[in-house]
Structures are given as structure tokens and as C-alpha cells.
C-alpha positions as CSV (number, residue, x, y, z in Angstrom):
1,M,-55.9,21.6,-10.9
2,T,-54.7,19.4,-13.1
3,D,-51.3,18.7,-14.5
4,D,-51.0,20.7,-17.6
5,Q,-52.1,23.5,-15.4
6,N,-49.0,23.0,-13.5
7,T,-46.8,22.5,-16.1
8,P,-44.8,25.8,-17.0
9,P,-44.8,27.0,-20.4
10,P,-41.8,25.8,-23.0
11,D,-39.3,28.9,-23.5
12,E,-39.9,30.1,-27.0
13,S,-36.6,32.0,-26.8
14,A,-34.5,28.9,-26.7
15,G,-35.8,27.9,-30.2
16,P,-37.4,24.8,-31.3
17,A,-36.3,21.4,-29.3
18,G,-34.8,18.9,-31.6
19,P,-34.7,15.2,-30.7
20,P,-32.3,14.1,-27.6
21,G,-28.8,12.9,-29.0
22,P,-26.7,10.1,-27.2
23,V,-25.7,11.1,-23.7
24,A,-22.4,8.8,-22.9
25,P,-22.6,6.9,-19.9
26,G,-21.9,8.8,-16.7
27,L,-21.3,12.3,-18.6
28,P,-24.2,14.8,-18.9
29,P,-25.7,15.8,-21.5
30,G,-24.7,19.3,-23.2
31,G,-22.2,21.5,-24.6
32,R,-19.7,20.1,-21.9
33,W,-19.1,16.7,-23.0
34,T,-15.5,17.4,-24.6
35,E,-14.4,18.8,-21.3
36,Q,-16.1,15.5,-19.6
37,L,-14.3,13.5,-21.9
38,R,-10.9,14.9,-20.9
39,R,-11.2,14.2,-17.4
40,F,-11.6,10.2,-18.7
41,E,-8.5,10.8,-20.6
42,P,-5.2,9.2,-19.4
43,P,-2.7,11.5,-18.3
44,A,0.1,12.8,-20.8
45,W,2.9,10.7,-18.6
46,R,0.6,7.4,-19.2
47,R,0.0,7.9,-23.2
48,R,2.2,8.2,-26.1
49,T,3.6,11.9,-26.5
50,R,6.4,13.6,-27.9
51,G,9.7,12.9,-26.8
52,E,10.6,15.5,-24.9
53,R,14.2,17.7,-26.4
54,R,17.7,17.0,-25.5
55,W,19.3,20.2,-25.5
56,S,19.1,20.3,-21.7
57,V,20.8,16.9,-21.2
58,T,23.2,18.2,-23.4
59,L,23.5,21.0,-21.5
60,A,24.1,19.1,-18.3
61,L,26.7,16.7,-19.9
62,L,29.4,19.9,-21.2
63,V,28.9,21.2,-17.5
64,A,29.9,17.7,-16.3
65,V,32.8,17.5,-18.5
66,C,33.8,21.0,-18.2
67,V,33.8,20.7,-14.6
68,Q,35.9,17.3,-14.9
69,L,38.4,19.0,-16.9
70,A,38.8,21.7,-14.5
71,L,39.4,19.5,-11.4
72,P,43.5,19.2,-10.5
73,V,45.1,16.5,-12.0
74,Q,45.8,14.5,-8.7
75,L,42.0,14.7,-8.3
76,T,41.3,12.7,-11.9
77,I,41.8,9.6,-13.5
78,S,44.9,9.6,-15.0
79,P,45.5,10.7,-18.1
80,H,43.7,13.5,-17.4
81,W,42.4,14.3,-20.1
82,L,40.6,10.6,-21.1
83,L,37.3,10.1,-19.6
84,P,36.0,13.7,-20.7
85,A,37.1,12.8,-23.8
86,L,35.7,10.2,-23.8
87,E,32.1,11.1,-22.7
88,L,32.2,13.4,-26.0
89,L,32.9,11.0,-28.3
90,L,29.8,9.2,-25.9
91,M,27.7,12.2,-26.8
92,A,28.5,12.6,-30.9
93,S,27.9,8.9,-31.4
94,L,24.8,9.4,-29.8
95,L,23.8,12.8,-32.2
96,V,24.8,10.2,-34.8
97,A,23.0,7.1,-33.4
98,D,19.5,9.4,-33.4
99,P,19.8,13.2,-34.9
100,H,16.4,14.0,-34.4
101,L,15.8,17.2,-32.0
102,R,13.6,14.7,-30.2
103,L,14.3,11.9,-28.1
104,E,11.5,9.6,-29.3
105,R,13.9,6.9,-31.2
106,H,14.5,3.6,-29.4
107,T,16.7,1.2,-30.4
108,P,19.4,-1.2,-28.6
109,Q,22.5,0.6,-29.8
110,V,21.0,4.4,-28.6
111,R,20.1,2.6,-25.2
112,T,23.3,1.6,-25.0
113,L,25.3,4.5,-25.8
114,G,23.4,6.3,-23.5
115,L,23.9,4.4,-20.7
116,L,27.8,4.0,-21.3
117,L,27.5,8.1,-21.3
118,A,26.0,8.1,-17.9
119,G,28.6,4.7,-16.2
120,A,31.5,7.3,-17.7
121,V,30.6,10.4,-16.5
122,S,29.6,8.4,-13.0
123,V,33.4,6.5,-13.2
124,A,35.2,9.7,-13.9
125,N,33.1,11.3,-10.9
126,G,33.3,8.2,-8.3
127,G,37.3,8.7,-9.3
128,S,37.6,11.8,-8.5
129,A,35.7,11.3,-5.2
130,V,38.1,8.8,-4.4
131,L,40.5,10.5,-4.7
132,L,39.9,13.4,-3.0
133,V,39.3,11.3,0.2
134,R,42.4,9.7,-0.1
135,D,44.7,12.2,-0.7
136,L,43.1,15.3,1.2
137,M,41.2,13.8,4.0
138,L,43.5,10.8,5.2
139,R,47.1,11.8,3.8
140,G,45.8,15.5,5.3
141,D,47.9,17.2,2.2
142,T,48.1,20.4,3.8
143,A,49.6,22.0,0.4
144,V,46.0,22.4,-0.6
145,T,44.6,25.2,0.4
146,A,40.7,25.5,1.9
147,K,39.7,27.7,-1.0
148,G,40.7,25.2,-3.6
149,L,39.6,22.3,-1.5
150,L,36.2,23.8,-1.1
151,V,36.4,24.5,-5.0
152,A,37.3,20.7,-6.1
153,G,34.7,19.1,-3.3
154,A,31.9,21.6,-4.9
155,G,33.0,20.3,-8.4
156,V,32.7,16.5,-7.1
157,W,29.5,17.6,-5.4
158,L,27.8,18.9,-8.6
159,T,29.0,16.3,-11.6
160,N,27.8,13.8,-8.4
161,I,24.1,15.0,-9.1
162,I,24.4,15.3,-12.5
163,A,25.9,11.6,-13.0
164,F,22.4,10.5,-10.8
165,S,20.3,12.9,-12.3
166,L,21.2,11.0,-15.5
167,W,20.7,7.1,-14.1
168,Y,16.8,8.5,-12.9
169,W,16.4,9.9,-16.0
170,E,17.6,6.8,-18.0
171,W,15.8,4.3,-16.0
172,D,12.8,5.5,-15.1
173,R,10.1,3.6,-16.8
174,G,12.5,2.6,-19.7
175,G,13.9,5.7,-20.3
176,P,13.1,8.8,-22.7
177,A,12.2,7.2,-25.8
178,V,10.3,4.7,-23.7
179,R,8.5,7.3,-21.6
180,A,7.1,8.7,-24.9
181,M,5.8,5.4,-26.1
182,G,3.4,5.9,-22.7
183,T,3.9,1.5,-22.8
184,R,4.8,1.3,-19.4
185,D,2.2,1.2,-16.9
186,Y,4.3,1.8,-13.6
187,P,6.2,4.6,-12.7
188,D,10.0,4.1,-10.7
189,L,9.5,8.1,-9.5
190,L,6.0,9.4,-8.7
191,F,6.2,13.0,-8.9
192,P,3.8,15.2,-7.4
193,Q,2.0,15.7,-10.7
194,M,1.2,12.4,-11.1
195,Q,-0.5,11.9,-8.0
196,Q,-3.4,14.6,-8.5
197,Q,-5.2,16.5,-11.4
198,G,-5.1,20.0,-11.6
199,L,-1.5,20.3,-10.4
200,A,-0.1,20.6,-13.4
201,P,-1.2,21.6,-17.4
202,A,-2.7,18.5,-18.9
203,D,0.0,17.7,-21.2
204,W,2.4,17.4,-18.1
205,E,5.4,14.6,-18.3
206,P,8.5,14.5,-16.7
207,Q,11.6,15.5,-18.2
208,Y,15.0,16.1,-17.6
209,P,15.2,19.1,-15.6
210,D,12.7,17.3,-13.4
211,Y,15.0,14.5,-12.7
212,L,18.0,16.5,-12.1
213,Y,15.5,18.7,-9.3
214,V,15.3,15.1,-8.0
215,A,19.2,14.6,-8.0
216,F,19.5,18.2,-6.6
217,T,17.2,17.7,-3.8
218,N,18.5,14.0,-2.7
219,A,22.1,15.4,-2.9
220,T,21.1,18.3,-0.2
221,A,18.4,16.6,2.0
222,F,20.0,13.5,2.0
223,S,16.6,11.9,1.7
224,P,13.6,12.2,-1.0
225,T,11.6,15.3,-0.8
226,D,8.7,15.3,-3.1
227,T,9.6,12.8,-5.3
228,M,8.9,9.1,-4.1
229,P,11.2,6.1,-5.5
230,L,9.0,3.1,-5.9
231,S,11.2,0.4,-7.4
232,R,13.8,-1.3,-5.5
233,W,16.8,0.3,-8.2
234,A,15.7,3.6,-7.7
235,K,15.8,3.6,-4.0
236,L,18.9,2.0,-4.1
237,L,20.3,4.9,-6.5
238,M,19.0,7.2,-4.0
239,T,20.6,5.7,-1.3
240,M,23.8,5.7,-2.9
241,Q,23.8,9.0,-4.0
242,S,22.8,10.3,-0.5
243,V,25.8,8.3,0.8
244,V,28.5,10.1,-1.8
245,S,26.9,13.4,-1.5
246,L,27.3,12.9,2.7
247,V,30.8,11.9,2.4
248,T,31.5,14.4,0.4
249,L,30.1,17.5,1.7
250,A,31.6,16.0,5.6
251,L,34.8,15.3,4.8
252,V,35.4,18.7,3.0
253,I,34.2,20.9,4.8
254,A,36.2,19.3,7.9
255,R,38.7,19.4,6.1
256,A,38.2,22.8,5.0
257,V,38.1,23.9,8.3
258,N,41.1,22.0,9.8
259,V,43.1,24.2,6.9
260,L,41.5,27.7,7.9
261,Q,42.5,26.7,11.3
């Protein structure tokens, strides 16, 4: 029996066979080239993409301002309206400097205004936390009801989450505008979606709600949960937030229990 007899007849239903096309190294020929090439494309968080919209971080800042204004006067830096007004002024300045709906413009002015805004929120909340500990814990001010104490402590704790979420958001890989450019190879915060393909859509990249979640879980668990800090500054920030959150919750709850008794 010859080799011709062992060779199966060609499939005529497939049409005439044309010349074989070029085959990319390591990729199988056929109609799945596009799908295979996408697997070799860098993930969205490592390439240039559209900047994220500013509505989520603006909403969080407005919540922080409202909480600061709602705190008792004795728990805020005097005058009561100064730092909230400064935060609103910085927010307006950012909109004037970068009026686009997406955060894609990276300039020294915009960068400085963003860091000043995060700093103003942190200073306001830090001052409230210190006054809360001094006046209600150390002095034993029995005139404050347990309900008022818990509400004030919850406000400080919530603003602490927003303040540190701004720092994570502003510092991770150079901030939102630099992240959109995709020029930084090494992340400061490692999200689960960065570690394995298939956990998120191909166009996924961290945005402000992700950093807000990191700040919330760190404030409740007092340690990283699913997102790991890689750089030293990220580890230091998470340590500071855990300490502030632990002191606020422990002292406020203990004082509230004493008042109830």
C-alpha cells in the first residue's frame, strides 16, 4: 500500500485552498488571531487609557465637608467654617484649572491643588480627632450624651476614611492623570484584578471607588484585606490610618459605655 492510498481525500466542501497566510510566532493560525493577540496586550492599568470621571471623588469630598460642618463646634478647629470653606475653594479652583469631565490633564498646578485639598481634609479631621480625645476622653465631659458622642465619633471616623482614600488615590502610581497615561510600570497598591487575568473585564483599572473601598476595609480590619501595599509610603499610610481608626473607635465606644452606665 502506497502513501497516496493512506492520504484521505480533500474536503471539497471547504472550497479551494489558498496559499497559507503568515503565522505570528507562538500564535495558532485561523480566525482566533484577534482573540489571541488580545491576550498579549498589556492590561488597561498598564497602558494609556481615558482618565476616570471626577464625579465620584467630588461626591466624597462634599460628604466630608457636610460631616465637618455638622460636627459640634467644640470638636472643630476654630473658626468652625474655615477649613470646610477652604476645601470648597480648592474644589472650585480644581474645576477652573481642569474643567474637563475626565481627569486626564497632569500639570503642576492641578497636582498641587489636589494634594492641598487632600491635606485640608486630613488637617480638619485630624484636629477633630484630637479635640474629641482631649475633651471627651481625657477630661471626662459628662455633659455630652452617649448618642451625641457616638454620632461625633462616627463623623470623625467616616471623614478619616475619605481623607485616606484621597491620599491613596492621589499617590498610587503618580495620581489619576499619570495613571491614565500608563507611564508607571510598578503599582503602589496591588489590587486583585492586577494579579490574574479573567477576574475583571479587559478595560478594568483602579478608580476612586476602589481606593475608597481600600480605605474602608483598612479602617475596619485595621490591616490590608484584598489589596496589598507595595511601596513604603503606602504601608506607612495604611499604618497611620489603622492607628487613627483604632484609637477613635476604641476610645469613643469606651466613653459611650461609661456615659450609658
